[in-house]
Phi, psi and omega in degrees: 000145175241143183237341184216157182205184179222145178232124180236134182231136183223149184240123182293145167292149175305130182081005177247003182307322181289326178293327178289314182296317178299317179302312180295316177299322176298331190284349187302309175299321177297318183290327180303334182275358182270098188299336180276359183262113178284317178211147185215132176225131167261133192223158177236119177282329190186188188305326186232000188249125178233168177207177168218133181232122188218152181227160190210151181300328190206172178290336181290326176292320175298316181294322174300316173307308177306326184259006181275183188292327180289316182301318182294317179296314182300311184295316182298328177265002184311300183307328184274327190254331194250147177281347180208162175309144167307137176265116184246108185246129170283138182223158176252135177270123176270332183201148172207152172233113178246164181305142183089345180277000000 
């Protein structure tokens, strides 16, 4: 069961779109090591707009993710890759269907 999540939206700097896509794709292996992250998705909205959507069983899992390696790398490379600071929204999950449900 998941109860909370995150939605992160980023805008790539001009000419950095492929680097942002590769960064997000490469983050998957790190996220797989996080026991408190139930589901994680790197998404592309358009040519230069990207996002991350992830869900957790509780706020402890969400907080661990926010303090983890992917978040640190994302924020550490923000000035280089993004035209503005990432927009990070915390959310509550009202209903979900996950594998095995």
